Every structure is written in C-alpha cells, then in structure tokens.
C-alpha positions as CSV (number, residue, x, y, z in Angstrom):
1,M,18.6,25.4,17.8
2,S,21.9,23.5,18.5
3,G,21.2,19.8,18.8
4,F,17.9,20.0,16.9
5,T,17.5,16.8,14.9
6,V,15.9,16.4,11.4
7,A,15.1,13.0,9.9
8,V,15.1,12.9,6.1
9,L,13.2,10.4,3.9
10,S,12.7,10.6,0.2
11,D,11.6,8.8,-3.0
12,F,9.0,6.4,-1.7
13,H,7.6,5.5,-5.1
14,Y,4.9,3.6,-3.3
15,D,3.7,0.3,-4.6
16,P,2.1,-2.5,-2.6
17,Y,4.6,-5.1,-3.8
18,F,8.2,-3.8,-3.5
19,S,8.7,-0.2,-2.2
20,V,6.2,-0.7,0.6
21,H,8.6,-3.0,2.4
22,P,11.5,-0.4,3.0
23,L,8.8,2.1,4.1
24,H,7.4,-0.4,6.6
25,A,10.9,-1.0,7.9
26,A,11.7,2.7,8.1
27,I,8.7,3.6,10.4
28,P,10.0,2.1,13.7
29,M,13.6,3.1,12.8
30,V,12.6,6.8,12.5
31,N,10.4,6.7,15.6
32,D,13.3,5.1,17.6
33,L,15.5,8.1,16.6
34,H,13.0,10.5,18.2
35,P,13.7,13.3,15.7
36,D,12.6,16.8,16.4
37,L,11.2,17.2,12.9
38,I,10.8,14.9,9.8
39,V,11.2,16.1,6.2
40,L,10.1,14.2,3.1
41,T,11.7,15.3,-0.1
42,G,9.3,14.1,-2.7
43,D,8.3,11.3,-5.2
44,F,5.6,9.6,-3.1
45,V,4.2,8.0,-6.3
46,S,5.6,7.0,-9.7
47,I,4.8,8.0,-13.3
48,P,3.5,4.9,-15.0
49,L,5.1,3.5,-18.1
50,I,1.6,3.1,-19.5
51,G,-1.8,4.1,-18.3
52,S,-3.2,7.0,-16.4
53,G,-1.0,9.4,-14.3
54,R,-4.1,10.4,-12.3
55,K,-4.7,6.7,-11.4
56,A,-1.0,6.3,-10.4
57,A,-1.4,9.3,-8.0
58,L,-3.9,7.3,-6.0
59,A,-0.9,5.5,-4.5
60,A,-0.3,8.6,-2.4
61,D,-3.2,7.6,-0.1
62,P,-1.8,4.4,1.2
63,C,1.7,5.9,1.2
64,A,0.6,8.8,3.4
65,Q,-1.3,6.4,5.7
66,L,2.0,4.7,6.4
67,I,4.1,7.8,6.7
68,R,1.7,9.2,9.3
69,Q,2.8,6.5,11.7
70,M,6.1,8.4,12.1
71,A,6.0,11.2,14.7
72,A,8.1,14.3,15.6
73,P,7.2,17.2,17.9
74,H,7.7,19.7,15.2
75,G,5.8,17.7,12.6
76,L,6.2,16.2,9.2
77,W,6.9,18.5,6.2
78,A,7.1,17.6,2.6
79,V,7.8,18.9,-0.9
80,L,6.6,17.2,-4.1
81,G,8.9,15.5,-6.6
82,N,8.7,15.3,-10.4
83,H,6.7,12.1,-10.3
84,D,4.2,13.6,-8.0
85,D,3.9,16.7,-10.2
86,R,3.5,14.8,-13.4
87,T,0.8,12.4,-12.2
88,D,-1.6,14.6,-10.1
89,R,0.1,17.1,-7.8
90,K,-3.3,18.2,-6.3
91,H,-4.2,14.7,-5.3
92,V,-0.8,13.9,-3.8
93,T,-0.8,17.2,-1.9
94,H,-4.3,16.4,-0.6
95,A,-3.4,12.9,0.5
96,L,-0.5,14.2,2.5
97,Q,-2.3,17.1,4.1
98,A,-5.2,14.8,5.0
99,V,-2.9,13.1,7.5
100,N,-1.3,16.3,8.8
101,I,1.8,16.2,6.6
102,Q,2.4,19.8,5.7
103,V,3.3,20.4,2.0
104,L,5.6,23.4,1.3
105,A,4.8,24.8,-2.2
106,N,7.2,27.8,-2.7
107,Q,6.6,28.5,1.0
108,S,8.6,29.0,4.2
109,Q,7.6,28.3,7.8
110,A,9.3,29.3,11.0
111,I,10.3,26.4,13.3
112,E,10.8,27.6,16.9
113,R,12.1,26.0,20.0
114,D,13.2,27.6,23.3
115,G,13.2,31.1,21.9
116,A,15.3,30.2,18.9
117,R,14.1,29.6,15.3
118,F,15.1,28.7,11.8
119,W,13.0,28.8,8.6
120,L,12.0,25.6,6.8
121,A,11.5,26.4,3.1
122,G,10.3,24.2,0.3
123,V,10.1,24.8,-3.4
124,N,7.8,23.2,-6.0
125,D,9.4,20.5,-8.2
126,V,12.2,22.1,-10.2
127,L,11.7,20.1,-13.4
128,S,8.1,21.4,-13.6
129,R,9.6,24.9,-13.9
130,T,7.3,26.2,-11.2
131,A,10.0,26.4,-8.4
132,D,10.2,30.0,-7.3
133,L,13.0,30.5,-4.8
134,S,12.6,34.3,-4.5
135,K,9.0,33.9,-3.6
136,T,9.8,31.1,-1.2
137,L,12.3,33.1,0.8
138,Q,10.3,36.4,0.8
139,P,8.9,35.9,4.3
140,V,12.3,35.2,5.8
141,P,13.9,38.1,7.7
142,G,17.4,38.9,6.8
143,G,20.1,37.0,8.7
144,E,17.9,34.2,9.9
145,A,18.8,30.5,9.2
146,V,17.1,28.7,6.3
147,I,16.9,25.0,5.5
148,L,15.5,24.4,2.0
149,L,13.8,21.3,0.8
150,A,14.2,20.9,-3.0
151,H,13.5,17.5,-4.7
152,E,16.3,17.9,-7.3
153,P,19.8,18.2,-5.8
154,D,21.4,19.9,-8.8
155,F,19.2,22.9,-8.1
156,A,21.9,23.7,-5.5
157,D,23.9,25.5,-8.2
158,H,21.1,28.1,-8.3
159,V,20.3,28.0,-4.6
160,A,24.0,28.8,-3.7
161,K,23.3,32.4,-4.8
162,Y,20.7,32.9,-2.1
163,P,20.8,33.2,1.7
164,V,20.2,29.5,2.3
165,D,22.1,27.6,5.0
166,L,21.3,24.0,4.0
167,Q,19.6,22.3,1.1
168,I,18.1,18.8,1.5
169,S,17.2,16.8,-1.6
170,G,16.5,13.4,-3.0
171,H,15.6,12.4,-6.6
172,T,18.7,10.4,-7.5
173,H,18.1,7.2,-5.5
174,G,21.8,7.4,-5.1
175,G,22.0,5.7,-8.5
176,Q,19.9,2.8,-7.3
177,V,22.1,0.2,-9.1
178,R,25.9,0.8,-8.6
179,F,28.6,-1.5,-9.9
180,P,32.1,-1.3,-8.4
181,L,34.4,1.2,-10.1
182,L,31.7,2.4,-12.4
183,P,29.5,5.4,-12.2
184,P,25.7,4.8,-11.8
185,L,24.2,3.6,-15.0
186,Y,21.2,6.0,-14.9
187,L,20.7,9.3,-13.2
188,P,17.8,11.7,-13.8
189,D,17.9,15.2,-15.0
190,L,19.0,17.6,-12.3
191,G,20.4,14.7,-10.4
192,R,23.7,14.0,-12.2
193,K,26.1,16.2,-10.2
194,Y,25.2,15.7,-6.5
195,I,24.3,12.1,-6.4
196,W,24.4,10.9,-2.9
197,G,25.5,12.2,0.5
198,A,27.0,15.5,1.6
199,Y,28.4,18.2,-0.7
200,Q,29.6,21.8,-0.4
201,V,28.3,23.9,-3.3
202,G,30.1,27.2,-2.9
203,P,28.8,28.6,0.4
204,L,25.9,26.1,0.5
205,P,25.9,22.7,2.3
206,L,23.8,20.1,0.5
207,Y,22.7,16.7,1.5
208,T,21.2,14.3,-1.1
209,N,19.3,11.4,0.4
210,A,19.4,8.1,-1.6
211,G,15.7,7.4,-0.9
212,L,13.6,4.4,0.2
213,G,11.9,3.1,-2.9
214,T,12.8,1.9,-6.3
215,L,11.8,2.9,-9.8
216,R,11.2,0.6,-12.8
217,I,13.6,-2.1,-11.6
218,P,12.6,-3.3,-8.1
219,M,16.1,-3.7,-6.8
220,R,19.0,-1.8,-5.3
221,L,22.7,-2.8,-5.7
222,N,25.4,-1.2,-3.6
223,C,22.9,1.5,-2.7
224,P,20.7,0.6,0.2
225,P,17.5,2.5,1.2
226,E,18.4,5.4,3.4
227,I,17.1,7.3,6.4
228,T,19.2,10.4,7.2
229,L,19.4,12.0,10.7
230,L,20.8,15.5,10.6
231,T,21.8,17.4,13.8
232,L,21.9,21.2,13.6
233,R,24.9,22.9,15.1
234,P,25.8,26.6,15.0
235,A,28.3,27.6,12.4
236,P,31.8,28.3,13.7
237,R,32.6,31.9,14.1
238,A,35.1,33.4,11.6
C-alpha cells in the first residue's frame, strides 16, 4: 500500500456560529488533496455546559451533512469521542452512518488496493471505559498492518503493547490556546502527554491531530485548525 494517502480530521464540535467555518473551509482543501481514505477521530458535537446532552447531539446531523461533501475512493471512517459518547452516542452514530460515514466501534475493517491490504481499526471512546482493543484486533490476521483510530492520544501507552503499526488521535485541540514559552493552559484527561503532532511511543508511531473546531472559547491562538495528510510507506527492513 505504499503511497496510499489518509486525510485526518478531528474535533469538529459543530455549532452554526463558530466551528462551522473551519469545517466549510476544510471541505475543498481535503477534496483537492484527493486522499485515498478519510478518517475522522471524534467529537462531532459538544457536551453543553447547561441543558440536554441529547439535544446537543442533534448537531451531529448538520455536521455530517457537511462532512459528506468530502470524498475518497476508500470512503470515510470515524470513531466517536468523549463528547459524542456523553451526549447521545446512538444519535451521533446514526447521523454519520446515514450519510455513508462508517463508524468503527471496537471493530476492524480490511482496506484493500491492488492486491495489498491493511486493517483500519477503531475503538470506542476511551474515557467511557468501553474501548476494547483486544476485541477490536481479534479479526486481524497475525503479521498484517493495522492503523488504529482512538480519540484520546494518551491511550497509546496501552496500544503500544499490541500489534498496531500506527495510532491516529485527536481530542487535545493541540491545546487550542497556546502562549509563547508556556505549556497549554488546559488539556483534557488522556490528552496531556501526546498533545499535537507526531510521536514515537515505544514501537508505536502516533499522530495527534489538533482538530478543526473549538470548545467553550470560540478562538484558537498559536494553534490553527488542522487537516493532516498521511502517506503510507513500507517500514525499512532491519
């Protein structure tokens, strides 16, 4: 699968006033990249400070309608984040699946091209304590390549013990607001070690996407919205 490209988007936190704008901007950018596959690493909606979580989950519908405007020959694949899980995971899942965005819930799917393949795996939100990596990897034959979608990047400390070749995450917003020479002022649980960009966690490569949307404060500082394009290459022989 050398040269296979994967576009990564995360943390949409859809609202019709602020976070909708970077999503609108991302659609033509992603399509112009012509990725082979698009992955979405969770938090399509936001837990409200007050009010109904189920009502907040309704934002997944317009969010999905925009995301469906992106296209890739091997499809769009998603996992849910902690905000999706704590509002109404069933509604968010249904909204995505209704527009042919496949949701991986402790599942793996073979992605094939020209006689080669890798496995795209996705776990449930880790903070919900329903992520089951052993179950997720059960269908994967030994020795075959695996890319894992997991919303929370710090899960990599656990994933590194398993036969996974790459973990892709979001969750942190890259810190969202970053002042020079200072660490981010706020980082979420399971997003405090691997904040933004590429890491090597033991044998496991990890990429943490900084996301598109914002949470609570509708601004980013020194941390712009991000689209990531990954190109798969064979590992060098020892």
